[in-house]
C-alpha positions as CSV (number, residue, x, y, z in Angstrom):
1,M,-52.6,171.5,-47.1
2,V,-55.6,170.3,-49.1
3,E,-55.1,167.1,-51.0
4,I,-57.1,166.7,-54.2
5,L,-57.0,163.6,-56.4
6,P,-58.2,162.3,-59.8
7,F,-60.1,159.1,-59.7
8,R,-61.4,156.1,-61.8
9,G,-65.0,157.1,-62.2
10,L,-67.8,154.7,-62.2
11,I,-70.1,155.9,-65.1
12,Y,-73.1,154.7,-66.9
13,D,-72.7,152.7,-70.2
14,L,-74.8,154.7,-72.7
15,N,-75.0,151.7,-74.9
16,K,-76.9,150.0,-72.1
17,V,-79.1,152.9,-70.8
18,G,-79.4,155.1,-73.9
19,D,-79.9,158.7,-72.7
20,L,-78.1,159.9,-69.6
21,S,-81.2,162.0,-68.6
22,L,-83.1,158.8,-68.1
23,V,-80.8,157.5,-65.3
24,T,-79.6,160.7,-63.6
25,A,-81.6,162.5,-60.7
26,P,-81.4,165.4,-58.5
27,P,-79.8,165.0,-55.1
28,Y,-82.0,162.7,-52.9
29,D,-82.9,165.5,-50.4
30,V,-84.4,167.9,-53.0
31,I,-86.7,165.3,-54.7
32,S,-90.2,165.8,-53.4
33,E,-92.5,162.9,-52.4
34,K,-94.6,163.9,-55.5
35,A,-91.6,163.7,-57.9
36,K,-90.0,160.4,-56.7
37,P,-92.3,158.1,-58.7
38,E,-91.2,160.1,-61.9
39,Y,-87.6,159.1,-61.3
40,Y,-88.4,155.4,-60.5
41,A,-90.5,155.2,-63.7
42,K,-88.0,156.9,-66.0
43,H,-85.6,153.8,-66.1
44,P,-85.1,150.6,-64.2
45,C,-81.5,151.7,-63.5
46,N,-82.3,155.3,-62.4
47,V,-79.7,156.3,-59.8
48,I,-82.4,157.0,-57.3
49,R,-82.4,153.4,-56.6
50,L,-78.9,153.6,-55.3
51,E,-79.7,156.6,-53.0
52,L,-83.2,155.4,-51.7
53,G,-83.5,151.8,-52.6
54,D,-87.1,151.0,-53.6
55,G,-88.3,154.2,-51.9
56,S,-89.4,152.4,-48.7
57,S,-88.3,153.7,-45.3
58,D,-87.3,150.3,-43.7
59,Q,-83.8,149.1,-43.2
60,G,-84.1,146.7,-46.0
61,R,-83.8,149.5,-48.5
62,Y,-80.0,149.6,-47.8
63,R,-79.7,146.0,-48.8
64,L,-81.5,147.0,-52.1
65,C,-79.0,149.7,-52.6
66,T,-76.2,147.1,-52.4
67,Q,-78.1,144.7,-54.8
68,Y,-78.7,147.4,-57.3
69,I,-75.1,148.7,-57.5
70,D,-73.5,145.0,-57.6
71,D,-76.1,143.9,-60.3
72,W,-75.6,146.9,-62.6
73,G,-71.8,146.4,-62.2
74,K,-72.1,142.7,-63.2
75,K,-74.3,143.6,-66.2
76,G,-71.9,146.3,-67.4
77,I,-74.6,149.0,-66.9
78,L,-72.1,150.8,-64.6
79,I,-68.5,150.6,-65.8
80,R,-65.3,151.9,-64.2
81,E,-62.9,153.9,-66.2
82,R,-59.4,152.4,-66.7
83,D,-57.4,155.5,-65.8
84,P,-57.7,158.2,-63.2
85,A,-59.4,161.5,-64.2
86,F,-60.6,164.8,-63.2
87,Y,-64.3,165.4,-64.5
88,Y,-64.8,168.9,-65.8
89,Y,-68.4,169.7,-65.5
90,Q,-70.3,172.6,-67.2
91,V,-74.0,173.4,-66.6
92,D,-75.8,175.8,-68.7
93,F,-79.2,176.8,-67.2
94,P,-82.1,179.3,-67.6
95,L,-83.0,181.9,-65.2
96,N,-85.8,184.4,-65.1
97,E,-86.9,186.4,-68.3
98,G,-85.2,183.9,-70.5
99,R,-81.7,184.6,-69.4
100,R,-79.1,181.8,-69.2
101,R,-76.0,181.2,-67.2
102,T,-73.1,178.9,-67.2
103,R,-71.4,177.5,-64.1
104,R,-68.0,175.6,-64.4
105,G,-66.2,173.4,-62.0
106,F,-64.6,170.0,-61.8
107,I,-65.1,166.7,-59.9
108,G,-62.3,164.9,-58.0
109,L,-61.5,163.3,-54.8
110,C,-60.7,165.3,-51.6
111,R,-58.8,164.0,-48.7
112,L,-61.2,164.0,-45.6
113,E,-60.2,166.5,-42.9
114,E,-61.8,167.3,-39.5
115,F,-63.3,170.8,-39.6
116,E,-61.2,171.9,-36.7
117,N,-58.0,171.7,-39.0
118,G,-59.4,174.6,-40.8
119,M,-58.8,173.4,-44.4
120,I,-62.4,172.2,-45.1
121,L,-65.2,174.5,-43.6
122,P,-68.9,174.0,-43.3
123,H,-71.6,176.8,-43.0
124,E,-74.6,174.8,-41.8
125,R,-75.3,172.3,-39.0
126,I,-76.6,168.9,-39.8
127,H,-79.3,166.5,-38.5
128,Q,-77.9,163.4,-37.1
129,E,-80.6,161.2,-38.6
130,Q,-79.8,162.3,-42.1
131,K,-76.2,161.8,-41.5
132,E,-76.8,158.4,-40.3
133,D,-78.9,157.6,-43.3
134,R,-76.1,158.8,-45.7
135,L,-73.6,156.7,-43.7
136,M,-75.8,153.6,-44.2
137,V,-76.0,154.2,-48.0
138,L,-72.3,154.7,-48.2
139,K,-71.7,151.4,-46.4
140,A,-74.3,149.6,-48.5
141,C,-72.8,150.8,-51.9
142,Q,-69.2,151.2,-50.9
143,A,-69.3,154.3,-53.1
144,N,-69.9,158.0,-53.1
145,I,-73.0,158.2,-55.3
146,S,-73.3,162.0,-55.5
147,Q,-70.8,164.8,-55.2
148,I,-70.4,167.2,-52.3
149,F,-70.7,170.8,-53.7
150,S,-67.6,172.8,-52.6
151,L,-66.3,176.3,-53.2
152,Y,-62.7,177.6,-53.4
153,S,-61.1,181.0,-54.4
154,D,-59.6,181.2,-57.9
155,R,-59.3,185.0,-58.4
156,D,-56.9,184.7,-61.3
157,H,-58.8,181.8,-62.8
158,T,-55.6,179.7,-62.7
159,I,-57.4,176.4,-62.0
160,R,-60.2,177.2,-64.4
161,S,-57.9,178.0,-67.3
162,L,-56.3,174.7,-67.0
163,F,-59.5,172.9,-67.7
164,E,-60.9,175.3,-70.4
165,R,-58.6,174.3,-73.2
166,Y,-60.2,170.8,-73.0
167,A,-63.8,172.2,-73.3
168,T,-63.3,172.0,-77.1
169,H,-62.8,168.3,-77.0
170,P,-65.7,165.8,-77.4
171,P,-67.3,165.3,-73.9
172,L,-67.9,162.1,-72.0
173,F,-71.5,163.0,-71.6
174,H,-73.9,165.7,-72.8
175,Y,-77.7,165.8,-72.2
176,V,-80.6,168.2,-71.6
177,D,-82.9,167.6,-68.7
178,E,-86.7,168.4,-68.3
179,K,-85.8,171.8,-67.0
180,N,-83.9,172.8,-70.2
181,I,-80.6,172.5,-68.2
182,H,-77.7,171.5,-70.3
183,H,-75.2,169.2,-68.7
184,T,-71.8,168.5,-70.2
185,L,-69.0,166.4,-68.6
186,W,-65.4,165.8,-69.8
187,S,-63.2,163.0,-68.5
188,I,-59.6,164.5,-68.4
189,K,-56.8,162.2,-68.0
190,D,-53.8,164.3,-69.2
191,R,-51.1,163.7,-66.7
192,S,-49.8,167.1,-66.9
193,L,-53.2,168.7,-66.0
194,L,-53.7,166.2,-63.2
195,H,-50.4,167.2,-61.7
196,Q,-51.0,170.9,-62.1
197,V,-54.6,170.8,-60.6
198,R,-53.3,168.9,-57.6
199,E,-50.5,171.4,-57.1
200,G,-52.7,174.4,-57.6
201,M,-55.3,173.3,-55.2
202,K,-53.0,172.4,-52.2
203,E,-53.1,175.8,-50.6
204,K,-56.8,176.4,-51.0
205,I,-59.4,176.5,-48.4
206,I,-62.5,174.4,-49.3
207,F,-65.9,175.7,-48.2
208,I,-68.8,173.2,-48.3
209,A,-71.7,174.6,-50.2
210,D,-74.1,171.6,-50.3
211,G,-73.6,168.1,-49.0
212,H,-72.8,168.6,-45.3
213,H,-74.5,165.4,-44.3
214,R,-72.6,163.5,-47.0
215,F,-69.3,164.9,-45.8
216,E,-69.9,164.0,-42.2
217,A,-71.0,160.6,-43.2
218,A,-67.8,160.0,-45.1
219,L,-65.8,161.3,-42.0
220,A,-67.6,158.9,-39.8
221,Y,-67.0,156.0,-42.2
222,K,-63.3,156.8,-42.3
223,R,-63.2,156.7,-38.4
224,E,-65.0,153.4,-38.5
225,M,-62.5,151.9,-41.0
226,E,-59.6,153.2,-39.1
227,K,-60.7,151.4,-36.0
228,K,-61.2,148.1,-37.8
229,S,-57.5,147.7,-38.8
230,P,-54.2,149.8,-38.9
231,S,-54.3,152.4,-41.4
232,T,-51.5,153.9,-43.7
233,G,-53.4,156.9,-44.5
234,K,-53.4,155.9,-48.3
235,E,-56.5,153.9,-48.3
236,S,-59.3,155.0,-50.5
237,F,-61.8,155.6,-47.5
238,H,-59.6,158.6,-46.6
239,Y,-61.2,160.5,-49.5
240,T,-64.5,161.5,-50.7
241,M,-65.9,162.8,-54.1
242,M,-66.3,166.5,-54.5
243,Y,-67.3,169.0,-57.1
244,F,-65.1,172.2,-56.8
245,C,-66.4,175.5,-58.1
246,P,-64.7,178.8,-57.8
247,F,-66.3,181.6,-55.8
248,E,-65.5,183.9,-58.7
249,D,-67.3,181.8,-61.3
250,E,-69.9,184.0,-63.0
251,G,-72.5,181.3,-63.1
252,L,-72.4,180.5,-59.4
253,T,-76.0,181.1,-58.3
254,I,-77.9,181.0,-55.0
255,L,-81.7,181.2,-55.0
256,P,-83.7,182.5,-52.2
257,S,-85.4,180.2,-49.7
258,H,-88.6,181.7,-48.6
259,R,-90.4,180.6,-45.3
260,L,-94.1,179.6,-45.0
261,I,-95.5,179.5,-41.4
262,F,-98.1,177.3,-40.0
263,N,-99.5,175.7,-36.8
264,L,-99.5,179.1,-35.1
265,S,-102.0,179.0,-32.1
266,R,-103.5,182.1,-30.8
267,F,-101.9,184.3,-33.5
268,D,-102.9,187.9,-33.1
269,R,-102.3,189.6,-36.4
270,A,-102.7,193.2,-35.2
271,H,-100.4,192.8,-32.3
272,F,-97.8,191.0,-34.4
273,E,-97.8,193.9,-36.9
274,S,-97.5,196.4,-34.1
275,E,-94.5,194.6,-32.6
276,L,-92.9,194.6,-36.1
277,Q,-92.8,198.4,-36.2
278,K,-90.5,198.6,-33.2
279,Y,-87.8,197.1,-35.4
280,F,-88.7,197.5,-38.9
281,Q,-89.7,200.4,-41.3
282,K,-92.9,198.9,-42.7
283,T,-94.3,199.8,-46.2
284,D,-97.7,198.3,-47.2
285,Y,-98.8,197.6,-50.8
286,P,-102.6,197.5,-50.7
287,F,-104.3,195.7,-53.4
288,T,-107.9,195.0,-54.7
289,P,-109.0,191.9,-56.7
290,Q,-108.7,194.0,-59.8
291,N,-105.1,195.1,-59.4
292,E,-103.6,192.4,-57.1
293,S,-101.3,191.0,-59.9
294,V,-99.9,194.4,-60.5
295,K,-99.3,195.3,-56.8
296,R,-97.7,191.8,-56.3
297,A,-95.3,192.4,-59.0
298,E,-94.3,195.9,-57.6
299,F,-94.0,194.3,-54.2
300,L,-91.7,191.6,-55.3
301,Q,-89.6,194.0,-57.2
302,K,-89.2,196.1,-54.1
303,I,-88.0,193.1,-52.2
304,E,-85.2,192.6,-54.7
305,E,-84.3,196.3,-54.6
306,G,-83.8,195.9,-50.9
307,A,-81.2,193.1,-51.3
308,R,-78.3,195.5,-50.3
309,G,-79.9,196.0,-46.8
310,N,-81.9,194.0,-44.4
311,A,-85.2,193.7,-46.1
312,F,-87.8,191.1,-46.8
313,G,-91.3,190.7,-47.7
314,L,-94.3,189.7,-45.6
315,Y,-97.9,188.4,-46.5
316,I,-100.3,187.4,-43.8
317,Q,-103.4,185.3,-44.5
318,G,-106.4,187.5,-44.8
319,N,-104.6,190.9,-45.4
320,N,-105.4,192.9,-48.5
321,Y,-102.0,194.3,-48.6
322,Y,-98.4,193.1,-49.0
323,T,-95.7,194.4,-46.7
324,L,-92.0,195.2,-47.1
325,L,-90.0,195.2,-44.0
326,H,-86.8,197.3,-43.7
327,L,-84.7,196.8,-40.6
328,K,-84.3,200.2,-38.8
329,K,-80.7,201.4,-39.1
330,D,-80.2,202.6,-35.5
331,L,-81.0,199.4,-33.8
332,D,-78.5,197.6,-31.4
333,L,-78.7,194.2,-32.8
334,H,-76.2,192.9,-30.3
335,A,-78.5,193.9,-27.4
336,I,-81.7,192.7,-29.1
337,M,-80.6,189.3,-30.1
338,G,-78.4,188.5,-27.2
339,R,-74.8,188.1,-26.9
340,N,-74.8,184.5,-27.9
341,I,-75.3,185.6,-31.6
342,P,-71.9,186.3,-33.1
343,A,-71.5,189.6,-35.0
344,V,-70.9,188.0,-38.4
345,L,-74.5,186.3,-38.1
346,Q,-76.3,189.3,-36.8
347,K,-76.4,191.1,-40.1
348,L,-77.9,188.2,-42.1
349,D,-81.4,188.4,-43.2
350,V,-82.2,184.9,-42.4
351,I,-80.8,185.2,-38.9
352,I,-82.8,188.4,-38.3
353,L,-85.9,186.5,-39.4
354,H,-85.2,183.4,-37.4
355,R,-84.1,185.1,-34.2
356,L,-85.9,188.4,-34.0
357,I,-89.3,187.5,-35.7
358,L,-89.7,183.7,-35.5
359,D,-88.3,183.3,-32.2
360,Q,-88.9,186.4,-30.2
361,M,-92.1,187.7,-31.8
362,L,-94.0,184.4,-32.9
363,G,-92.6,182.2,-30.1
364,I,-91.2,179.6,-32.5
365,E,-88.3,177.9,-30.7
366,E,-85.2,176.9,-32.5
367,K,-86.1,173.2,-32.2
368,D,-89.5,173.9,-34.0
369,Q,-87.8,175.8,-36.9
370,D,-87.7,172.9,-39.1
371,Q,-90.8,171.3,-40.7
372,R,-92.9,171.5,-37.4
373,R,-93.8,175.2,-38.0
374,I,-91.9,176.2,-41.1
375,Q,-91.8,175.0,-44.7
376,I,-89.1,176.1,-47.1
377,I,-90.2,177.2,-50.5
378,K,-88.2,178.5,-53.5
379,N,-91.0,180.1,-55.6
380,G,-92.1,183.5,-54.1
381,Q,-95.3,183.6,-56.2
382,R,-96.3,180.2,-55.1
383,A,-95.6,181.1,-51.4
384,I,-98.1,184.0,-51.7
385,D,-100.7,181.9,-53.4
386,L,-100.5,179.1,-50.6
387,V,-101.1,181.8,-48.0
388,R,-104.1,183.4,-50.0
389,E,-105.5,179.9,-50.3
390,G,-105.5,179.5,-46.5
391,R,-103.0,176.5,-46.5
392,F,-100.4,178.6,-44.5
393,Q,-100.7,181.5,-42.1
394,I,-97.7,183.7,-43.1
395,A,-95.2,184.0,-45.9
396,F,-91.8,185.6,-45.5
397,L,-90.1,186.4,-48.8
398,L,-86.2,186.7,-48.6
399,N,-83.5,187.7,-50.9
400,A,-80.9,185.0,-51.7
401,T,-78.0,184.7,-49.4
402,K,-74.9,186.1,-50.9
403,V,-71.9,183.9,-51.8
404,E,-69.6,186.3,-49.8
405,E,-71.7,185.8,-46.7
406,V,-71.3,182.0,-47.0
407,Q,-67.6,182.6,-47.2
408,E,-67.4,185.0,-44.3
409,V,-69.6,182.9,-42.0
410,A,-67.7,179.7,-42.7
411,S,-64.3,181.4,-42.3
412,K,-65.4,182.5,-38.9
413,K,-66.4,178.9,-38.1
414,E,-70.0,179.9,-37.5
415,F,-73.1,178.3,-38.8
416,M,-76.2,179.6,-40.7
417,P,-79.6,178.1,-40.0
418,Q,-80.7,175.1,-42.1
419,K,-81.7,175.8,-45.6
420,S,-80.3,179.3,-45.7
421,T,-78.7,178.7,-49.1
422,F,-79.9,177.0,-52.3
423,F,-77.2,176.7,-54.7
424,Y,-78.7,176.3,-58.2
425,P,-78.8,174.2,-60.3
426,K,-78.1,171.2,-57.9
427,L,-75.6,168.7,-59.1
428,P,-77.2,165.8,-60.8
429,T,-76.6,162.5,-59.0
430,G,-75.4,159.8,-61.4
431,L,-73.0,161.8,-63.6
432,V,-70.1,159.9,-62.1
433,I,-69.7,157.7,-59.1
434,N,-66.7,157.1,-56.8
435,K,-66.3,153.4,-56.0
436,I,-64.4,152.7,-52.8
437,V,-62.2,149.8,-53.5
438,E,-60.9,147.9,-50.4
439,D,-57.5,147.0,-51.9
440,E,-56.9,150.2,-53.7
441,T,-54.6,153.0,-52.5
442,I,-53.9,156.5,-53.6
443,D,-50.6,155.4,-55.2
444,D,-53.0,154.0,-57.9
445,L,-54.3,157.4,-58.6
446,I,-51.4,159.9,-58.4
447,P,-50.1,160.8,-61.8
């Protein structure tokens, strides 16, 4: 049984900070080094200081996180709501060609459970050093600074309908960010709704979409606290802050994560392309300087059209053609990839790329398939440009992982490679914070 609770959110006082867009930020792990100074400069109380201190990498930054959250609390910059609430969050965002989508979900607390219990399921493995960093921030701030992004099934829109009638009420916050994304947050304290949502979520299975490191850090913190003194199970450290979005929400969007390859020594382009033809139907799109943009657009469109099968794009530095790769249908993937790759994973584009091409053909071992040889990029056009400029050797352009693939892989308790999914837009950090109060128990939160 999944236990979901409302909580007394720690929020920014707009009378002190003005526009919420000045103090919120994307999740710490998607802010580029180039962009970090922009968030520090936006406002002296931007939430990035709680996530990253002053931006330094030494241990002293965790002490700064503590100082900031304590200082902002004393000055009333961050204030804690008096009554428990679920926070209904709506984000309206632009996509290609001027289209817009709206994604809806709610923020609450979720009781921490070990993955083997089968109630909360991951789909990606974590890096231990990132988990340790998040654990240190959690200890420093005694708070969940940003939400874990989770998914659950709500085929009849039962949970969603409970919240929708409140969307006509004045929101707690509304702001528009620099990407023309509209963020709206309602604080809902109606005791009837709080009870109905808790009851309606009990039988759900929760799938972690984003925030695996934060979840495992919260689990580690809970274990540490349980060792310190006897636990009743009602202490606030047994819970972590989550955003819950239905699989069925029409605004739920995953963007593709393309791969740029570098540091390949002794790369033989002709041999590599020959090897590819053993497994893939290869279609080239030759171009000249005069028609390159037209051929590129045609090539990118063909990649999208291949989304229903195993297809992705390829561009190699120095080629005067783009290449579309379609996996041959008569292949025995089980035999090619080895028996250690479960069937649920073998059909994923990202697994085919990583195991069959990166590992077997290019010799990039799994331990090097993160930063040492591969860089993840979201913009396919930019990926091609970077290879054409000579800054990378190869670009692989993938279609986005499908939501149902995430659900299936997690349900089978398997794991996708790192950065297989990019749920968009990311949840802004700073909308609401969950303060972990030592003497507070869930009895204070249950309606």
